[in-house]
Biopython code that builds the backbone (N, CA, C, O; Angstrom):
import numpy as np
from Bio.PDB.StructureBuilder import StructureBuilder

atoms = [
    (1, "MET", "N", (0.667, -1.226, -0.011)),
    (1, "MET", "CA", (0.058, -0.103, -0.094)),
    (1, "MET", "C", (0.652, 1.311, 0.002)),
    (1, "MET", "O", (0.062, 2.309, 0.416)),
    (2, "ASP", "N", (1.960, 1.232, -0.463)),
    (2, "ASP", "CA", (2.904, 2.216, -0.684)),
    (2, "ASP", "C", (3.325, 3.118, 0.787)),
    (2, "ASP", "O", (3.878, 4.217, 0.744)),
    (3, "GLY", "N", (3.033, 2.581, 1.757)),
    (3, "GLY", "CA", (3.455, 3.009, 2.936)),
    (3, "GLY", "C", (2.305, 3.838, 3.607)),
    (3, "GLY", "O", (2.563, 4.534, 4.588)),
    (4, "GLN", "N", (1.091, 3.774, 3.110)),
    (4, "GLN", "CA", (0.108, 4.599, 3.418)),
    (4, "GLN", "C", (-0.950, 3.369, 3.698)),
    (4, "GLN", "O", (-1.110, 2.357, 3.016)),
    (5, "GLN", "N", (-1.631, 3.766, 4.920)),
    (5, "GLN", "CA", (-2.703, 2.919, 5.338)),
    (5, "GLN", "C", (-4.057, 3.222, 4.664)),
    (5, "GLN", "O", (-4.333, 4.399, 4.434)),
    (6, "LYS", "N", (-4.880, 2.286, 4.346)),
    (6, "LYS", "CA", (-6.184, 2.559, 3.840)),
    (6, "LYS", "C", (-7.118, 2.878, 4.843)),
    (6, "LYS", "O", (-7.494, 2.033, 5.655)),
    (7, "ARG", "N", (-7.573, 4.206, 4.840)),
    (7, "ARG", "CA", (-8.558, 4.732, 5.763)),
    (7, "ARG", "C", (-9.868, 4.302, 5.573)),
    (7, "ARG", "O", (-10.249, 4.310, 4.402)),
    (8, "GLU", "N", (-10.855, 3.837, 6.635)),
    (8, "GLU", "CA", (-11.972, 3.399, 6.558)),
    (8, "GLU", "C", (-12.847, 4.716, 6.802)),
    (8, "GLU", "O", (-12.487, 5.638, 7.534)),
    (9, "LEU", "N", (-14.020, 4.677, 6.102)),
    (9, "LEU", "CA", (-14.773, 5.852, 6.076)),
    (9, "LEU", "C", (-15.705, 5.676, 7.241)),
    (9, "LEU", "O", (-16.037, 4.573, 7.675)),
    (10, "THR", "N", (-16.197, 7.090, 7.827)),
    (10, "THR", "CA", (-17.243, 6.845, 9.191)),
    (10, "THR", "C", (-18.470, 6.877, 8.506)),
    (10, "THR", "O", (-18.571, 7.228, 7.330)),
    (11, "TYR", "N", (-19.477, 6.492, 9.271)),
    (11, "TYR", "CA", (-20.827, 6.464, 8.993)),
    (11, "TYR", "C", (-21.302, 7.654, 8.113)),
    (11, "TYR", "O", (-21.880, 7.540, 7.032)),
    (12, "PRO", "N", (-20.939, 8.926, 8.802)),
    (12, "PRO", "CA", (-21.471, 10.015, 7.848)),
    (12, "PRO", "C", (-20.714, 10.243, 6.671)),
    (12, "PRO", "O", (-21.177, 10.929, 5.759)),
    (13, "GLN", "N", (-19.529, 9.699, 6.609)),
    (13, "GLN", "CA", (-18.708, 10.068, 5.258)),
    (13, "GLN", "C", (-19.445, 9.038, 4.249)),
    (13, "GLN", "O", (-19.791, 9.405, 3.126)),
    (14, "MET", "N", (-19.655, 7.768, 4.712)),
    (14, "MET", "CA", (-20.336, 6.784, 3.891)),
    (14, "MET", "C", (-21.755, 7.307, 3.377)),
    (14, "MET", "O", (-22.174, 7.056, 2.247)),
    (15, "GLU", "N", (-22.374, 7.977, 4.220)),
    (15, "GLU", "CA", (-23.718, 8.467, 3.980)),
    (15, "GLU", "C", (-23.588, 9.607, 2.811)),
    (15, "GLU", "O", (-24.216, 9.593, 1.753)),
    (16, "TRP", "N", (-22.691, 10.542, 3.203)),
    (16, "TRP", "CA", (-22.443, 11.518, 2.136)),
    (16, "TRP", "C", (-22.116, 10.959, 0.729)),
    (16, "TRP", "O", (-22.739, 11.187, -0.308)),
    (17, "ALA", "N", (-21.047, 10.201, 0.888)),
    (17, "ALA", "CA", (-20.669, 9.694, -0.411)),
    (17, "ALA", "C", (-21.781, 8.982, -1.251)),
    (17, "ALA", "O", (-21.793, 9.022, -2.482)),
    (18, "LYS", "N", (-22.697, 8.340, -0.511)),
    (18, "LYS", "CA", (-23.835, 7.499, -1.168)),
    (18, "LYS", "C", (-24.920, 8.615, -1.833)),
    (18, "LYS", "O", (-25.511, 8.605, -2.913)),
    (19, "ALA", "N", (-24.922, 9.437, -0.879)),
    (19, "ALA", "CA", (-26.067, 10.759, -1.544)),
    (19, "ALA", "C", (-25.216, 11.451, -2.689)),
    (19, "ALA", "O", (-25.839, 11.809, -3.688)),
    (20, "ARG", "N", (-23.926, 11.658, -2.640)),
    (20, "ARG", "CA", (-23.422, 12.259, -3.832)),
    (20, "ARG", "C", (-23.352, 11.389, -5.062)),
    (20, "ARG", "O", (-23.300, 11.887, -6.186)),
    (21, "ASP", "N", (-23.350, 10.189, -4.864)),
    (21, "ASP", "CA", (-23.142, 9.360, -5.976)),
    (21, "ASP", "C", (-24.734, 9.056, -6.535)),
    (21, "ASP", "O", (-24.865, 8.690, -7.703)),
    (22, "GLU", "N", (-25.789, 9.201, -5.768)),
    (22, "GLU", "CA", (-26.972, 9.253, -6.412)),
    (22, "GLU", "C", (-27.319, 10.335, -7.076)),
    (22, "GLU", "O", (-28.012, 10.234, -8.088)),
    (23, "LEU", "N", (-26.844, 11.672, -6.556)),
    (23, "LEU", "CA", (-26.889, 12.869, -7.032)),
    (23, "LEU", "C", (-26.319, 12.810, -8.500)),
    (23, "LEU", "O", (-27.009, 13.161, -9.457)),
    (24, "VAL", "N", (-25.104, 12.378, -8.626)),
    (24, "VAL", "CA", (-24.250, 12.221, -9.711)),
    (24, "VAL", "C", (-24.966, 11.450, -10.817)),
    (24, "VAL", "O", (-24.911, 11.848, -11.980)),
    (25, "GLU", "N", (-25.694, 10.257, -10.439)),
    (25, "GLU", "CA", (-26.283, 9.465, -11.311)),
    (25, "GLU", "C", (-27.465, 10.163, -11.953)),
    (25, "GLU", "O", (-27.687, 10.268, -13.159)),
    (26, "ALA", "N", (-28.228, 10.652, -10.876)),
    (26, "ALA", "CA", (-29.551, 11.535, -11.280)),
    (26, "ALA", "C", (-29.138, 12.699, -12.549)),
    (26, "ALA", "O", (-29.738, 12.889, -13.607)),
    (27, "ILE", "N", (-28.020, 13.316, -12.075)),
    (27, "ILE", "CA", (-27.624, 14.464, -13.181)),
    (27, "ILE", "C", (-27.306, 13.447, -14.646)),
    (27, "ILE", "O", (-27.951, 13.691, -15.665)),
    (28, "ARG", "N", (-26.461, 12.520, -14.638)),
    (28, "ARG", "CA", (-26.143, 11.722, -15.712)),
    (28, "ARG", "C", (-27.377, 11.364, -16.265)),
    (28, "ARG", "O", (-27.561, 11.662, -17.445)),
    (29, "PHE", "N", (-28.290, 10.763, -15.628)),
    (29, "PHE", "CA", (-29.486, 10.093, -16.195)),
    (29, "PHE", "C", (-30.384, 11.377, -17.066)),
    (29, "PHE", "O", (-31.098, 11.157, -18.044)),
    (30, "LEU", "N", (-30.158, 12.651, -16.483)),
    (30, "LEU", "CA", (-30.904, 13.402, -17.452)),
    (30, "LEU", "C", (-29.934, 13.995, -18.496)),
    (30, "LEU", "O", (-30.310, 14.953, -19.171)),
    (31, "GLY", "N", (-28.741, 13.486, -18.652)),
    (31, "GLY", "CA", (-27.956, 13.978, -19.943)),
    (31, "GLY", "C", (-26.954, 14.912, -19.488)),
    (31, "GLY", "O", (-26.183, 15.280, -20.375)),
    (32, "PHE", "N", (-26.771, 15.370, -18.388)),
    (32, "PHE", "CA", (-25.896, 16.376, -18.105)),
    (32, "PHE", "C", (-24.386, 15.680, -17.731)),
    (32, "PHE", "O", (-24.320, 14.467, -17.530)),
    (33, "PRO", "N", (-23.402, 16.388, -17.670)),
    (33, "PRO", "CA", (-22.074, 16.015, -17.415)),
    (33, "PRO", "C", (-21.967, 15.703, -15.981)),
    (33, "PRO", "O", (-22.426, 16.441, -15.109)),
    (34, "GLU", "N", (-21.332, 14.557, -15.746)),
    (34, "GLU", "CA", (-21.260, 14.344, -14.102)),
    (34, "GLU", "C", (-20.404, 15.271, -13.486)),
    (34, "GLU", "O", (-20.525, 15.293, -12.262)),
    (35, "GLU", "N", (-19.668, 15.958, -13.906)),
    (35, "GLU", "CA", (-18.998, 17.056, -13.008)),
    (35, "GLU", "C", (-19.922, 17.926, -12.522)),
    (35, "GLU", "O", (-19.734, 18.471, -11.434)),
    (36, "LEU", "N", (-20.972, 18.151, -13.225)),
    (36, "LEU", "CA", (-22.033, 19.167, -12.717)),
    (36, "LEU", "C", (-22.537, 18.535, -11.492)),
    (36, "LEU", "O", (-22.693, 19.280, -10.525)),
    (37, "GLY", "N", (-22.824, 17.260, -11.362)),
    (37, "GLY", "CA", (-23.405, 16.417, -10.129)),
    (37, "GLY", "C", (-22.312, 16.747, -8.938)),
    (37, "GLY", "O", (-22.656, 17.295, -7.891)),
    (38, "TYR", "N", (-20.974, 16.356, -9.216)),
    (38, "TYR", "CA", (-20.126, 16.682, -8.310)),
    (38, "TYR", "C", (-20.020, 17.945, -7.750)),
    (38, "TYR", "O", (-19.751, 18.015, -6.550)),
    (39, "ASP", "N", (-20.195, 19.037, -8.451)),
    (39, "ASP", "CA", (-20.040, 20.382, -8.049)),
    (39, "ASP", "C", (-21.282, 20.783, -7.293)),
    (39, "ASP", "O", (-21.164, 21.628, -6.405)),
    (40, "ILE", "N", (-22.444, 20.266, -7.556)),
    (40, "ILE", "CA", (-23.681, 20.522, -7.004)),
    (40, "ILE", "C", (-23.687, 19.683, -5.460)),
    (40, "ILE", "O", (-24.217, 20.169, -4.461)),
    (41, "ALA", "N", (-23.055, 18.455, -5.478)),
    (41, "ALA", "CA", (-23.102, 17.926, -4.212)),
    (41, "ALA", "C", (-22.060, 18.603, -3.174)),
    (41, "ALA", "O", (-22.316, 18.586, -1.970)),
    (42, "LYS", "N", (-21.011, 19.132, -3.617)),
    (42, "LYS", "CA", (-20.214, 19.797, -2.984)),
    (42, "LYS", "C", (-20.848, 21.395, -2.490)),
    (42, "LYS", "O", (-20.606, 21.933, -1.410)),
    (43, "GLU", "N", (-21.631, 21.905, -3.497)),
    (43, "GLU", "CA", (-22.219, 23.162, -3.018)),
    (43, "GLU", "C", (-23.326, 22.705, -1.958)),
    (43, "GLU", "O", (-23.391, 23.411, -0.952)),
    (44, "LEU", "N", (-24.133, 21.711, -2.037)),
    (44, "LEU", "CA", (-25.304, 21.395, -1.170)),
    (44, "LEU", "C", (-24.747, 20.991, 0.193)),
    (44, "LEU", "O", (-25.247, 21.333, 1.264)),
    (45, "GLY", "N", (-23.711, 20.263, 0.054)),
    (45, "GLY", "CA", (-23.054, 19.792, 1.315)),
    (45, "GLY", "C", (-23.637, 18.777, 2.181)),
    (45, "GLY", "O", (-22.789, 18.103, 2.765)),
    (46, "SER", "N", (-24.873, 18.476, 2.429)),
    (46, "SER", "CA", (-25.473, 17.421, 3.175)),
    (46, "SER", "C", (-26.177, 16.366, 2.346)),
    (46, "SER", "O", (-26.631, 16.553, 1.217)),
    (47, "PRO", "N", (-26.213, 15.282, 3.006)),
    (47, "PRO", "CA", (-26.928, 14.081, 2.232)),
    (47, "PRO", "C", (-28.561, 14.528, 2.166)),
    (47, "PRO", "O", (-29.261, 14.133, 1.234)),
    (48, "ARG", "N", (-29.042, 15.298, 3.129)),
    (48, "ARG", "CA", (-30.410, 15.495, 3.274)),
    (48, "ARG", "C", (-30.716, 16.524, 2.012)),
    (48, "ARG", "O", (-31.722, 16.291, 1.342)),
    (49, "ALA", "N", (-29.886, 17.649, 1.668)),
    (49, "ALA", "CA", (-30.015, 18.322, 0.682)),
    (49, "ALA", "C", (-29.879, 17.719, -0.502)),
    (49, "ALA", "O", (-30.767, 17.834, -1.347)),
    (50, "MET", "N", (-28.810, 17.031, -0.720)),
    (50, "MET", "CA", (-28.641, 16.159, -2.132)),
    (50, "MET", "C", (-29.770, 15.318, -2.443)),
    (50, "MET", "O", (-29.975, 15.063, -3.630)),
    (51, "ALA", "N", (-30.648, 14.778, -1.426)),
    (51, "ALA", "CA", (-31.725, 13.856, -1.474)),
    (51, "ALA", "C", (-32.703, 14.789, -2.154)),
    (51, "ALA", "O", (-33.272, 14.449, -3.191)),
    (52, "ARG", "N", (-32.894, 15.906, -1.605)),
    (52, "ARG", "CA", (-33.988, 17.116, -2.137)),
    (52, "ARG", "C", (-33.731, 17.248, -3.439)),
    (52, "ARG", "O", (-34.545, 16.955, -4.316)),
    (53, "MET", "N", (-32.682, 17.660, -3.627)),
    (53, "MET", "CA", (-32.199, 17.752, -5.266)),
    (53, "MET", "C", (-32.557, 16.507, -6.197)),
    (53, "MET", "O", (-32.964, 16.612, -7.354)),
    (54, "CYS", "N", (-32.344, 15.315, -5.514)),
    (54, "CYS", "CA", (-32.722, 14.211, -6.544)),
    (54, "CYS", "C", (-33.961, 14.101, -6.860)),
    (54, "CYS", "O", (-34.323, 13.802, -7.998)),
    (55, "VAL", "N", (-34.967, 14.393, -5.631)),
    (55, "VAL", "CA", (-36.388, 14.384, -5.949)),
    (55, "VAL", "C", (-36.831, 15.397, -6.954)),
    (55, "VAL", "O", (-37.691, 15.139, -7.796)),
    (56, "TYR", "N", (-36.156, 16.702, -6.842)),
    (56, "TYR", "CA", (-36.572, 17.381, -7.843)),
    (56, "TYR", "C", (-36.251, 16.948, -9.211)),
    (56, "TYR", "O", (-37.106, 16.941, -10.096)),
    (57, "LEU", "N", (-34.940, 16.559, -9.412)),
    (57, "LEU", "CA", (-34.504, 16.137, -10.589)),
    (57, "LEU", "C", (-35.255, 14.848, -11.312)),
    (57, "LEU", "O", (-35.290, 14.754, -12.539)),
    (58, "TYR", "N", (-35.860, 13.851, -10.419)),
    (58, "TYR", "CA", (-36.474, 12.737, -11.036)),
    (58, "TYR", "C", (-38.118, 13.154, -11.361)),
    (58, "TYR", "O", (-38.891, 12.576, -12.126)),
    (59, "GLN", "N", (-38.383, 14.429, -10.462)),
    (59, "GLN", "CA", (-39.897, 14.556, -10.679)),
    (59, "GLN", "C", (-39.951, 15.620, -11.897)),
    (59, "GLN", "O", (-40.736, 15.534, -12.841)),
    (60, "VAL", "N", (-38.941, 16.684, -11.710)),
    (60, "VAL", "CA", (-39.285, 17.708, -12.610)),
    (60, "VAL", "C", (-38.637, 17.397, -14.148)),
    (60, "VAL", "O", (-39.169, 17.759, -15.197)),
    (61, "LYS", "N", (-37.311, 16.612, -14.033)),
    (61, "LYS", "CA", (-36.776, 16.250, -15.307)),
    (61, "LYS", "C", (-36.478, 17.640, -16.024)),
    (61, "LYS", "O", (-36.931, 17.798, -17.157)),
    (62, "PRO", "N", (-35.780, 18.601, -15.458)),
    (62, "PRO", "CA", (-35.340, 19.755, -16.076)),
    (62, "PRO", "C", (-34.323, 19.509, -17.265)),
    (62, "PRO", "O", (-33.390, 18.707, -17.235)),
    (63, "ARG", "N", (-34.708, 20.441, -18.443)),
    (63, "ARG", "CA", (-34.083, 20.229, -19.532)),
    (63, "ARG", "C", (-32.817, 21.079, -19.729)),
    (63, "ARG", "O", (-32.052, 20.848, -20.666)),
    (64, "SER", "N", (-32.618, 21.986, -18.912)),
    (64, "SER", "CA", (-31.408, 22.938, -18.947)),
    (64, "SER", "C", (-30.759, 22.875, -17.671)),
    (64, "SER", "O", (-31.321, 22.524, -16.634)),
    (65, "VAL", "N", (-29.310, 23.295, -17.795)),
    (65, "VAL", "CA", (-28.512, 23.419, -16.651)),
    (65, "VAL", "C", (-28.922, 24.533, -15.815)),
    (65, "VAL", "O", (-28.814, 24.449, -14.592)),
    (66, "GLU", "N", (-29.340, 25.471, -16.328)),
    (66, "GLU", "CA", (-29.834, 26.757, -15.669)),
    (66, "GLU", "C", (-30.929, 26.525, -14.612)),
    (66, "GLU", "O", (-30.974, 27.103, -13.526)),
    (67, "LEU", "N", (-31.933, 25.477, -15.124)),
    (67, "LEU", "CA", (-32.987, 25.199, -14.223)),
    (67, "LEU", "C", (-32.357, 24.387, -13.017)),
    (67, "LEU", "O", (-32.779, 24.608, -11.882)),
    (68, "VAL", "N", (-31.392, 23.486, -13.225)),
    (68, "VAL", "CA", (-30.715, 22.441, -12.225)),
    (68, "VAL", "C", (-30.159, 23.344, -11.216)),
    (68, "VAL", "O", (-30.397, 23.164, -10.022)),
    (69, "VAL", "N", (-29.355, 24.404, -11.681)),
    (69, "VAL", "CA", (-28.455, 25.289, -10.779)),
    (69, "VAL", "C", (-29.280, 26.112, -10.183)),
    (69, "VAL", "O", (-28.878, 26.483, -9.080)),
    (70, "ASP", "N", (-30.602, 26.660, -10.624)),
    (70, "ASP", "CA", (-31.410, 27.571, -10.016)),
    (70, "ASP", "C", (-31.998, 26.787, -8.768)),
    (70, "ASP", "O", (-32.130, 27.410, -7.715)),
    (71, "GLU", "N", (-32.370, 25.399, -8.839)),
    (71, "GLU", "CA", (-32.890, 24.534, -7.848)),
    (71, "GLU", "C", (-32.030, 24.375, -6.835)),
    (71, "GLU", "O", (-32.415, 24.282, -5.670)),
    (72, "MET", "N", (-30.729, 24.328, -7.205)),
    (72, "MET", "CA", (-29.727, 23.966, -6.352)),
    (72, "MET", "C", (-29.521, 25.328, -5.331)),
    (72, "MET", "O", (-29.594, 25.282, -4.103)),
    (73, "LEU", "N", (-29.297, 26.322, -5.998)),
    (73, "LEU", "CA", (-29.532, 27.757, -5.537)),
    (73, "LEU", "C", (-30.485, 28.008, -4.285)),
    (73, "LEU", "O", (-30.174, 28.423, -3.169)),
    (74, "SER", "N", (-31.808, 27.619, -4.813)),
    (74, "SER", "CA", (-32.883, 27.493, -3.821)),
    (74, "SER", "C", (-32.704, 26.852, -2.810)),
    (74, "SER", "O", (-32.524, 27.432, -1.739)),
    (75, "ILE", "N", (-32.712, 25.441, -2.915)),
    (75, "ILE", "CA", (-32.165, 24.741, -1.596)),
    (75, "ILE", "C", (-31.088, 25.205, -0.831)),
    (75, "ILE", "O", (-31.196, 24.959, 0.370)),
    (76, "ARG", "N", (-30.036, 25.831, -1.194)),
    (76, "ARG", "CA", (-29.090, 26.441, -0.493)),
    (76, "ARG", "C", (-29.629, 27.626, 0.278)),
    (76, "ARG", "O", (-29.267, 27.855, 1.432)),
    (77, "SER", "N", (-30.272, 28.179, -0.204)),
    (77, "SER", "CA", (-30.803, 29.674, 0.249)),
    (77, "SER", "C", (-31.722, 29.116, 1.413)),
    (77, "SER", "O", (-31.544, 29.534, 2.557)),
    (78, "GLU", "N", (-32.718, 28.161, 1.133)),
    (78, "GLU", "CA", (-33.473, 27.716, 2.287)),
    (78, "GLU", "C", (-32.435, 27.161, 3.399)),
    (78, "GLU", "O", (-32.566, 27.481, 4.580)),
    (79, "ILE", "N", (-31.503, 26.396, 2.997)),
    (79, "ILE", "CA", (-30.646, 25.907, 4.330)),
    (79, "ILE", "C", (-29.853, 27.099, 4.979)),
    (79, "ILE", "O", (-29.622, 27.119, 6.188)),
    (80, "ASP", "N", (-29.484, 28.000, 4.198)),
    (80, "ASP", "CA", (-28.956, 29.333, 5.053)),
    (80, "ASP", "C", (-29.699, 29.940, 5.730)),
    (80, "ASP", "O", (-29.291, 30.292, 6.837)),
    (81, "ALA", "N", (-31.240, 30.328, 5.258)),
    (81, "ALA", "CA", (-31.974, 30.865, 5.994)),
    (81, "ALA", "C", (-32.342, 30.008, 7.463)),
    (81, "ALA", "O", (-32.271, 30.542, 8.570)),
    (82, "TRP", "N", (-32.676, 28.827, 7.274)),
    (82, "TRP", "CA", (-32.614, 27.766, 8.370)),
    (82, "TRP", "C", (-31.649, 28.166, 9.433)),
    (82, "TRP", "O", (-31.912, 28.689, 10.516)),
    (83, "ARG", "N", (-30.521, 27.842, 8.959)),
    (83, "ARG", "CA", (-29.394, 28.230, 9.844)),
    (83, "ARG", "C", (-29.391, 29.448, 10.645)),
    (83, "ARG", "O", (-29.259, 29.383, 11.868)),
    (84, "LYS", "N", (-29.557, 30.780, 9.903)),
    (84, "LYS", "CA", (-29.648, 31.882, 10.579)),
    (84, "LYS", "C", (-30.981, 32.038, 11.478)),
    (84, "LYS", "O", (-30.893, 32.626, 12.556)),
    (85, "LYS", "N", (-32.008, 31.601, 11.112)),
    (85, "LYS", "CA", (-32.992, 31.397, 11.964)),
    (85, "LYS", "C", (-32.751, 30.723, 13.374)),
    (85, "LYS", "O", (-33.264, 31.168, 14.401)),
    (86, "LYS", "N", (-31.945, 29.633, 13.340)),
    (86, "LYS", "CA", (-31.527, 28.811, 14.421)),
    (86, "LYS", "C", (-30.326, 29.635, 15.489)),
    (86, "LYS", "O", (-30.200, 29.566, 16.712)),
    (87, "GLU", "N", (-29.644, 30.314, 14.592)),
    (87, "GLU", "CA", (-28.709, 31.117, 15.305)),
    (87, "GLU", "C", (-29.321, 32.206, 16.111)),
    (87, "GLU", "O", (-28.956, 32.486, 17.253)),
    (88, "ALA", "N", (-30.213, 32.768, 15.499)),
    (88, "ALA", "CA", (-30.978, 33.796, 16.076)),
    (88, "ALA", "C", (-31.691, 33.357, 17.434)),
    (88, "ALA", "O", (-31.602, 34.006, 18.477)),
    (89, "GLN", "N", (-32.483, 32.052, 17.274)),
    (89, "GLN", "CA", (-33.055, 31.543, 18.269)),
    (89, "GLN", "C", (-32.110, 31.297, 19.642)),
    (89, "GLN", "O", (-32.393, 31.544, 20.815)),
    (90, "GLU", "N", (-31.102, 30.822, 19.170)),
    (90, "GLU", "CA", (-30.035, 30.460, 20.213)),
    (90, "GLU", "C", (-29.310, 31.704, 20.898)),
    (90, "GLU", "O", (-28.903, 31.601, 22.055)),
    (91, "ALA", "N", (-29.161, 32.833, 20.199)),
    (91, "ALA", "CA", (-28.789, 34.138, 20.636)),
    (91, "ALA", "C", (-29.787, 34.639, 21.678)),
    (91, "ALA", "O", (-29.470, 35.071, 22.786)),
    (92, "ASN", "N", (-31.183, 34.518, 21.137)),
    (92, "ASN", "CA", (-32.248, 35.041, 21.896)),
    (92, "ASN", "C", (-32.387, 34.252, 23.275)),
    (92, "ASN", "O", (-32.646, 34.857, 24.316)),
    (93, "ALA", "N", (-32.231, 33.082, 23.239)),
    (93, "ALA", "CA", (-32.276, 32.013, 24.379)),
    (93, "ALA", "C", (-31.149, 32.594, 25.421)),
    (93, "ALA", "O", (-31.357, 32.754, 26.624)),
    (94, "ALA", "N", (-30.039, 32.854, 24.811)),
    (94, "ALA", "CA", (-28.917, 33.088, 25.759)),
    (94, "ALA", "C", (-29.322, 34.676, 26.537)),
    (94, "ALA", "O", (-29.242, 34.968, 27.731)),
    (95, "TYR", "N", (-29.765, 35.518, 25.385)),
    (95, "TYR", "CA", (-29.932, 36.903, 25.902)),
    (95, "TYR", "C", (-31.136, 36.779, 27.152)),
    (95, "TYR", "O", (-31.047, 37.406, 28.208)),
    (96, "ASN", "N", (-32.138, 35.954, 26.852)),
    (96, "ASN", "CA", (-33.160, 35.816, 27.829)),
    (96, "ASN", "C", (-32.631, 35.210, 29.035)),
    (96, "ASN", "O", (-33.121, 35.512, 30.124)),
    (97, "ALA", "N", (-31.716, 34.415, 28.946)),
    (97, "ALA", "CA", (-31.001, 33.591, 30.223)),
    (97, "ALA", "C", (-30.205, 34.686, 31.034)),
    (97, "ALA", "O", (-30.165, 34.789, 32.260)),
    (98, "MET", "N", (-29.672, 35.365, 30.236)),
    (98, "MET", "CA", (-28.886, 36.568, 31.028)),
    (98, "MET", "C", (-29.918, 37.601, 31.572)),
    (98, "MET", "O", (-29.680, 38.065, 32.688)),
    (99, "LEU", "N", (-30.871, 37.954, 31.012)),
    (99, "LEU", "CA", (-32.126, 38.785, 31.670)),
    (99, "LEU", "C", (-32.440, 38.134, 33.037)),
    (99, "LEU", "O", (-32.443, 38.736, 34.110)),
    (100, "TYR", "N", (-32.717, 36.761, 32.844)),
    (100, "TYR", "CA", (-33.439, 36.045, 33.945)),
    (100, "TYR", "C", (-32.509, 35.895, 35.089)),
    (100, "TYR", "O", (-32.878, 36.134, 36.239)),
    (101, "ARG", "N", (-31.281, 35.493, 34.789)),
    (101, "ARG", "CA", (-30.120, 35.442, 35.908)),
    (101, "ARG", "C", (-29.406, 36.627, 36.259)),
    (101, "ARG", "O", (-28.638, 36.621, 37.221)),
    (102, "GLY", "N", (-29.610, 37.725, 35.503)),
    (102, "GLY", "CA", (-28.853, 39.000, 35.664)),
    (102, "GLY", "C", (-27.433, 38.868, 34.863)),
    (102, "GLY", "O", (-26.896, 37.816, 34.516)),
    (103, "PHE", "N", (-27.026, 40.018, 34.686)),
    (103, "PHE", "CA", (-25.863, 40.308, 33.835)),
    (103, "PHE", "C", (-24.588, 39.998, 34.689)),
    (103, "PHE", "O", (-24.523, 40.246, 35.893)),
    (104, "PRO", "N", (-23.474, 39.375, 33.878)),
    (104, "PRO", "CA", (-22.323, 39.106, 34.908)),
    (104, "PRO", "C", (-21.829, 40.269, 35.485)),
    (104, "PRO", "O", (-21.698, 41.273, 34.786)),
    (105, "GLY", "N", (-21.461, 40.275, 36.971)),
    (105, "GLY", "CA", (-20.736, 41.434, 37.505)),
    (105, "GLY", "C", (-21.843, 42.111, 38.261)),
    (105, "GLY", "O", (-21.451, 42.803, 39.200)),
    (106, "GLN", "N", (-23.122, 42.065, 38.062)),
    (106, "GLN", "CA", (-24.128, 42.577, 38.778)),
    (106, "GLN", "C", (-24.737, 41.731, 39.844)),
    (106, "GLN", "O", (-25.077, 40.571, 39.612)),
    (107, "GLU", "N", (-24.884, 42.314, 41.048)),
    (107, "GLU", "CA", (-25.631, 41.600, 42.294)),
    (107, "GLU", "C", (-27.107, 41.982, 42.490)),
    (107, "GLU", "O", (-27.755, 41.488, 43.413)),
]
sb = StructureBuilder()
sb.init_structure("model")
sb.init_model(0)
sb.init_chain("A")
sb.init_seg("    ")
for serial, (resi, resn, name, xyz) in enumerate(atoms, 1):
    if name == "N":
        sb.init_residue(resn, " ", resi, " ")
    sb.init_atom(name, np.array(xyz, "f"), 0.0, 1.0, " ", f" {name:<3s}", serial, name[0])
structure = sb.get_structure()
């Protein structure tokens, strides 16, 4: 093995790789280059987002790359909005806890 040990994938890595491969296959099925699938998988980032993209591809069967990329951007936008909402909720909870317990240094 050339002095390198083969590393086993963790379960989340295997799940991500499987979702990526399914997305690439869906892209190829529609006649688009597989590189597009790899780029979209990297941009979406999570197996759940890639699964959503696959559902779109198989149900809508878009005819242009623009429609595929537009859906990817839409999914990405929803993920970003969800993350911002969660961050705001956590910050609000921390602020409310400080109001309830008092600010540090106050007695």
